[in-house]
C-alpha positions in Angstrom: 0.0 0.0 0.0 1.1 3.6 -0.7 3.8 4.8 -3.0 5.7 2.0 -4.8 9.4 1.9 -5.4 10.7 1.1 -8.8 11.5 -2.4 -7.7 8.1 -2.9 -6.1 6.4 -1.8 -9.3 8.4 -4.4 -11.4 7.6 -7.1 -8.9 3.9 -6.2 -8.9 3.9 -6.9 -12.7 5.7 -10.2 -12.1 2.8 -11.3 -9.9 0.3 -10.7 -12.7 -0.4 -13.4 -15.4 -1.6 -11.6 -18.5 -2.3 -13.5 -21.8 0.2 -12.1 -24.4 1.4 -13.1 -27.8 4.3 -11.7 -29.8 5.5 -12.6 -33.3 3.3 -15.7 -33.4 4.3 -17.1 -30.0 2.8 -16.9 -26.5 4.8 -14.9 -24.1 4.8 -16.2 -20.5 7.7 -14.3 -19.0 6.5 -10.7 -19.6 8.9 -8.9 -17.2 12.1 -10.4 -18.4 11.4 -10.5 -22.1 14.0 -8.0 -23.5 11.5 -6.5 -26.0 8.9 -5.8 -23.2 11.3 -5.1 -20.4 12.6 -2.0 -22.1 9.0 -0.7 -22.1 8.5 -1.7 -18.5 11.7 0.2 -17.6 10.3 3.3 -19.2 7.2 3.2 -17.0 9.3 2.2 -14.0 11.0 5.6 -14.4 7.7 7.2 -13.2 8.2 5.4 -9.9 12.0 5.9 -9.8 11.6 9.7 -10.1 9.2 9.7 -7.1 12.1 8.3 -5.0 14.7 10.9 -6.1 15.1 14.0 -4.0 15.4 16.4 -6.9 12.1 15.3 -8.5 10.0 14.3 -5.5 8.2 17.6 -5.1 7.2 17.5 -8.8 6.2 13.9 -9.0 4.6 13.3 -5.6 1.7 15.3 -4.3 -1.0 14.9 -1.6 -4.3 13.3 -2.5 -7.3 14.9 -0.9 -9.2 11.7 -1.6 -7.1 9.4 0.6 -5.2 12.0 2.5 -1.8 10.4 1.6 1.1 11.2 -0.7 0.5 9.9 -4.2 2.2 9.8 -7.5 0.9 12.5 -9.8 0.0 9.8 -12.4 -2.8 8.7 -10.1 -4.3 12.2 -9.4 -6.9 13.9 -11.6 -6.1 17.7 -11.7 -7.8 19.7 -8.9 -6.2 23.0 -9.7 -4.4 25.0 -12.4 -1.2 24.1 -10.6 -2.0 20.4 -11.2 -2.6 21.0 -14.9 0.7 22.7 -15.2 2.5 19.9 -13.3 1.2 17.4 -15.8 3.1 19.1 -18.5 6.3 19.6 -16.5 6.5 16.0 -15.2 6.0 14.7 -18.8 8.9 16.8 -20.0 11.2 15.7 -17.2 10.3 12.0 -17.9 10.9 12.3 -21.6 14.3 13.8 -20.8 15.1 10.8 -18.6 13.9 8.0 -20.9 14.0 9.6 -24.4 10.9 7.7 -25.4 7.3 7.1 -24.3 7.0 6.4 -20.5 3.5 5.0 -21.2 1.8 6.1 -18.0 0.3 9.4 -19.2 -2.7 7.7 -20.9 -3.9 6.2 -17.6 -3.9 9.6 -16.0 -5.7 11.1 -19.0 -8.4 8.5 -18.5 -8.6 9.1 -14.7 -8.9 12.8 -15.4 -11.6 12.3 -18.0 -13.7 10.0 -15.8 -13.4 12.4 -12.9 -15.3 14.9 -15.0 -17.6 12.8 -17.2 -19.0 10.2 -14.7 -20.2 13.1 -12.5 -22.0 14.7 -15.5 -23.8 11.5 -16.4 -24.9 11.0 -12.9 -26.3 14.5 -12.7 -28.6 13.8 -15.7 -29.5 10.2 -15.1 -29.0 9.5 -11.4 -26.6 6.7 -12.2 -23.8 5.6 -9.8 -20.9 5.9 -12.2 -19.1 8.7 -10.2 -19.2 6.6 -7.0 -17.9 3.6 -9.0 -15.1 5.8 -10.3 -14.1 7.4 -7.0 -13.9 4.0 -5.3 -11.7 2.8 -8.2 -9.6 5.9 -8.0 -9.0 5.3 -4.3 -7.9 1.8 -5.1 -5.5 3.1 -7.8 -4.0 5.7 -5.5 -3.7 3.5 -2.4 -1.8 0.9 -4.5 0.1 3.3 -6.8 -1.1 1.5 -9.9 -0.4 2.2 -13.6 -3.4 2.5 -15.9 -3.6 2.0 -19.6 -6.2 3.8 -21.8 -8.3 1.6 -24.0 -9.7 4.1 -26.5 -9.1 3.4 -30.2 -11.4 0.8 -31.6 -10.3 -1.1 -34.8 -13.4 0.4 -36.6 -13.7 -2.1 -39.5 -15.3 -0.2 -42.5 -14.6 3.4 -41.6 -17.6 4.5 -43.8 -20.0 2.7 -41.4 -20.9 3.4 -37.8 -20.7 0.8 -35.0 -24.1 -0.8 -35.4 -23.9 -0.8 -39.2 -20.8 -3.0 -39.4 -21.2 -6.5 -40.9 -19.2 -7.7 -37.9 -20.7 -5.9 -34.9 -17.5 -6.5 -32.9 -15.5 -3.9 -34.9 -16.2 -1.5 -32.0 -16.0 -2.8 -28.5 -19.5 -3.5 -27.2 -21.6 -5.0 -24.4 -22.7 -8.5 -25.5 -24.4 -9.4 -22.2 -25.9 -7.6 -19.2 -26.0 -9.7 -16.0 -27.1 -9.0 -12.5 -23.4 -9.0 -11.4 -22.0 -7.1 -14.3 -21.5 -6.9 -18.1 -19.6 -9.0 -20.7 -17.7 -7.1 -23.4 -16.3 -8.1 -26.8 -14.1 -6.2 -29.3 -10.6 -4.9 -29.7 -8.6 -1.8 -28.9 -5.6 -0.8 -31.1 -2.4 1.0 -30.2 -2.4 0.1 -26.6 1.0 1.6 -25.6 2.3 -0.2 -22.6 -0.7 -2.4 -21.8 1.7 -5.0 -20.3 3.4 -2.4 -18.2 0.0 -1.6 -16.6 -2.0 -3.0 -13.8 -5.4 -1.8 -15.1 -6.9 -1.3 -18.5 -9.3 1.7 -18.5 -11.7 1.7 -21.4 -13.7 4.6 -22.8 -15.6 5.1 -26.1 -13.7 6.0 -29.2 -16.2 8.3 -30.9 -19.5 10.1 -30.7 -22.4 7.7 -30.8 -26.1 8.0 -31.6 -29.4 6.3 -30.7 -29.1 2.6 -31.6 -25.4 2.5 -30.5 -26.2 1.9 -26.8 -24.2 -1.3 -26.6 -21.1 0.6 -27.7 -21.4 3.5 -25.2 -19.4 1.7 -22.5 -16.6 2.6 -20.1 -15.0 0.4 -17.5 -11.8 -0.8 -15.9 -10.4 -4.4 -15.7 -7.1 -5.8 -14.5 -4.5 -6.2 -17.3 -4.6 -10.0 -16.7 -8.4 -10.3 -16.7 -9.7 -13.6 -18.2 -10.4 -13.3 -21.9 -8.1 -10.3 -22.3 -5.4 -10.9 -24.9 -2.4 -8.6 -25.6 -1.0 -9.0 -29.1 2.3 -7.1 -29.2 2.8 -5.2 -32.5 6.0 -4.7 -34.6 8.3 -1.7 -34.4 11.3 -0.5 -36.2 14.0 -1.8 -33.8 12.2 -4.7 -32.1 14.5 -7.5 -33.5 17.6 -5.5 -32.3 16.1 -5.4 -28.8 15.6 -9.2 -28.9 19.1 -9.7 -30.3 20.6 -7.4 -27.6 22.7 -5.3 -30.0 22.7 -2.2 -32.2 19.9 -0.5 -30.2 21.7 2.4 -28.6 19.5 3.3 -25.6 18.8 -0.4 -24.9 17.3 0.3 -21.4 14.2 2.2 -22.5 11.7 1.6 -25.3 8.0 1.3 -26.0 5.6 -1.2 -27.5 2.0 -1.0 -28.7 -0.2 -4.1 -28.5 -3.6 -4.7 -29.9 -5.8 -5.6 -27.0 -8.5 -8.2 -27.7 -11.5 -8.4 -25.3 -12.7 -12.0 -25.9 -15.9 -11.9 -23.8 -14.4 -10.2 -20.8 -16.5 -9.9 -17.6 -16.7 -6.5 -15.9 -18.5 -6.2 -12.5 -21.0 -3.4 -12.2 -18.8 -1.5 -9.6 -16.1 -1.1 -12.3 -18.5 0.2 -15.0 -18.3 4.0 -15.7 -20.8 4.3 -18.6 -23.2 1.8 -20.1 -25.7 2.9 -22.7 -25.9 6.7 -22.3 -24.9 7.4 -25.9 -25.1 11.2 -25.8 -22.1 11.2 -23.4 -19.8 9.1 -25.5 -18.5 12.2 -27.3 -17.8 14.0 -24.0 -15.7 11.0 -22.8 -13.5 10.9 -26.0 -13.2 14.7 -26.3 -12.1 15.1 -22.7 -9.6 12.2 -23.0 -8.2 13.2 -26.3 -7.7 16.8 -25.2 -6.0 15.7 -22.0 -3.8 13.3 -24.0 -2.8 16.0 -26.5 -1.7 18.2 -23.6 0.3 15.2 -22.3 2.0 14.8 -25.7 3.3 18.4 -25.7 5.2 17.9 -22.5 6.5 14.6 -23.5 7.6 15.5 -27.0 9.3 18.7 -26.0 11.3 16.6 -23.7 12.1 14.2 -26.5 13.3 17.1 -28.6 15.5 18.1 -25.7 17.2 14.6 -26.0 17.6 15.2 -29.8 19.2 18.6 -29.1 21.6 17.0 -26.7 22.5 14.3 -29.1 23.1 16.8 -31.9 25.3 19.0 -29.8 27.3 16.0 -28.5 27.9 14.6 -31.9 29.0 18.1 -33.1 31.7 17.8 -30.4 32.5 14.2 -31.3 32.6 14.9 -35.1 34.6 18.1 -34.7 31.9 20.4 -36.2 31.2 22.7 -33.2 32.4 25.7 -35.2 30.0 25.0 -38.1 27.7 28.0 -37.9 24.9 26.3 -39.9 24.9 23.5 -37.3 24.4 26.0 -34.5 21.5 27.5 -36.5 19.9 24.1 -36.8 20.2 23.5 -33.1 18.5 26.9 -32.5 15.7 25.8 -34.8 15.3 22.6 -32.7 15.2 24.6 -29.5 12.5 26.9 -30.6 10.3 24.0 -31.8 10.6 22.3 -28.3 9.9 25.6 -26.5 6.9 26.5 -28.7 5.4 23.1 -28.1 6.0 23.3 -24.4 4.6 26.8 -24.2 1.4 25.9 -26.0 0.8 23.1 -23.5 1.5 25.3 -20.5 -0.9 27.8 -22.0 -3.6 25.1 -22.3 -3.1 24.4 -18.6 -3.1 28.0 -17.4 -6.3 28.6 -19.4 -8.0 25.6 -17.8 -11.3 25.8 -16.0 -12.9 24.0 -13.0 -15.7 21.5 -14.0 -18.9 20.8 -12.0 -17.2 17.7 -10.4 -14.4 19.9 -9.1 -11.8 18.5 -11.5 -10.0 21.0 -13.7 -10.0 20.7 -17.5 -7.6 22.3 -20.0 -8.3 24.7 -22.8 -9.1 22.3 -25.7 -8.2 24.7 -28.5 -4.7 25.3 -27.2 -4.2 21.6 -26.5 -5.2 20.6 -30.0 -3.1 23.4 -31.5 -0.1 22.0 -29.7 -0.8 18.5 -31.1 -1.0 19.9 -34.7 2.3 21.7 -34.1 3.8 18.5 -32.8 2.7 16.5 -35.8 4.5 18.9 -38.1 7.5 20.0 -36.1 8.7 16.7 -34.5 9.5 15.3 -37.9 11.5 18.5 -38.7 13.3 18.3 -35.4 14.3 14.7 -36.3 15.5 15.8 -39.7 17.6 18.6 -38.2 19.1 16.2 -35.7 20.1 13.7 -38.4 21.4 16.5 -40.6 23.7 17.6 -37.8 24.8 14.1 -36.7 25.8 12.8 -40.1 25.4 9.8 -42.4 26.5 7.2 -39.9 23.1 7.5 -38.2 21.9 5.3 -41.1 24.5 2.6 -41.6 26.8 2.3 -38.7 28.7 -1.1 -38.5 27.1 -3.5 -36.0 28.2 -3.8 -32.4 29.1 -7.4 -33.3 31.6 -6.2 -35.9 33.3 -4.2 -33.2 33.4 -7.4 -31.1 34.8 -9.5 -34.0 38.5 -10.3 -33.2 39.4 -10.2 -36.9 38.0 -6.8 -37.8 37.0 -5.1 -34.5 40.2 -3.1 -34.2 40.0 -1.9 -37.7 36.4 -0.8 -37.4 37.2 1.0 -34.2 40.2 2.7 -35.9 38.0 4.1 -38.6 35.2 5.2 -36.3 37.5 7.8 -34.8 36.2 11.4 -34.8 37.6 14.4 -32.9 40.8 14.0 -30.9 40.3 12.7 -27.4 36.9 11.2 -28.0 36.8 7.4 -27.6 35.4 5.7 -30.7 33.0 3.7 -28.5 31.4 6.9 -27.3 30.9 8.2 -30.8 29.3 4.9 -31.8 26.9 5.0 -28.8 25.8 8.5 -29.7 25.2 7.6 -33.3 23.0 4.7 -32.1 21.1 7.0 -29.8 20.4 9.4 -32.7 19.2 6.4 -34.8 16.9 5.3 -32.0 15.5 8.7 -31.4 14.6 9.0 -35.1 13.2 5.5 -35.6 12.3 3.8 -32.3 8.8 2.3 -32.3 7.9 4.3 -35.4 7.6 7.3 -33.1 7.2 9.8 -35.9 3.9 8.1 -36.6 2.9 8.6 -33.0 3.8 12.2 -33.3 1.2 12.5 -36.1 -1.5 10.1 -35.0 -1.1 9.9 -31.2 -4.2 11.2 -29.4 -6.2 11.1 -32.7 -5.5 11.9 -36.3 -4.6 15.4 -37.4 -8.0 15.9 -38.9 -9.6 15.1 -35.5 -7.4 17.9 -34.0 -8.6 20.3 -36.6 -12.2 19.4 -36.1 -11.9 19.9 -32.4 -10.2 23.3 -32.8 -13.0 24.6 -35.0 -15.7 23.1 -32.9 -14.3 24.5 -29.6 -13.3 27.9 -30.9 -15.7 30.8 -30.2 -16.3 31.6 -33.9 -19.1 34.0 -33.3 -17.0 36.2 -31.0 -14.4 36.5 -33.7 -17.0 37.5 -36.2 -18.5 40.1 -33.8 -15.0 41.6 -33.4 -14.6 41.9 -37.2 -18.1 43.5 -37.6 -17.4 46.0 -34.9 -14.1 47.0 -36.4 -15.7 47.3 -39.8 -18.4 49.6 -38.4 -21.3 47.1 -38.9 -24.0 47.5 -36.3 -25.3 44.4 -34.6 
């Protein structure tokens, strides 16, 4: 009970027995599988930072719900300061792991449910808010990691949920019982589902009358019977399994597809069931929170790219190249613009009827559009500065080969005084930052597609106020 250490977190995962498959084989040793362990280590950093003196005040806060210290990743924001801290802690973590720490989606779900379950109860007299608050106490008392089950596989995108030939293309309720519900379907892009204790599901889209079975939100343990994690491919996954040519081998990410093969959910863990008009609120709140999370995280990842570029300038002997300095400046302003937009979304947040604070959706979505465009440019600039060996560096195993290792090391020399091994490690880091887990795709599609960001911006912007300002300036009377 209480705050977990990093070691306690890893051991708590070892005690779970999820059903998982990867590359056609069943995985039984989740924690010690090198492909998965690197992702678990990324999430473990959220526990590790809570133990470190320099970060404790940022990562640990007091919960008014259980009146105990808790990790911020278990606390829905109750103030503007909490909204700001979400962004800051994500940047710190990205600086530490250089990849996705995988815990933000769980907090984004908790924050969403703290708002939306209350609103549903106010209209229908349901008990979803009490269900959620009891679940939240359980998460906080045990310092659990949650995973967000949002994106359905969707089948034929031209058809809604109930119009699909196969009704399971969107996760749905297939049975309502006295003790709970049974759900079936699949959720895609489940970053870190095997690094999590709980899977928290919300709808993926707005729904309409007739879609009641699809308007469902709940939480189940990551090893619930009938739940199947199918780990997806990524750019560097075979290198991780081989244990070479990875660079930052300690931290990584992975994104399973999660299949709900008739999974039972007790009623006290259900947070929406049939109230179709609220499905849009759940997904809009979540996606906006998650787009804010992205801004803190990705600005931190650009920080890592900047450090990599600057270090390889030293190792390559190009520190005096003025055009390299200009490119670093371009990377810095991209990171700070992204960070500033997310901070602004926090400072413009408002308290909701439940008492939870919600960000400014327009600014959060503007940040995500900026990320989708500028992260790829930051990667391009980093690779430009670092040089061609980012693409085709000899393997670690060539360096270890007794016949050619010394020759490879000889010709990997850069600036005087720099060990070739250090230069090689930095090239590998640059490659991983550019390619790992197809992260540039996440920069574009994480938290929803770019078009979803644009739609939200237009829908949430006060268009009429802008038109009134223009008419007033033009001298047109209302």
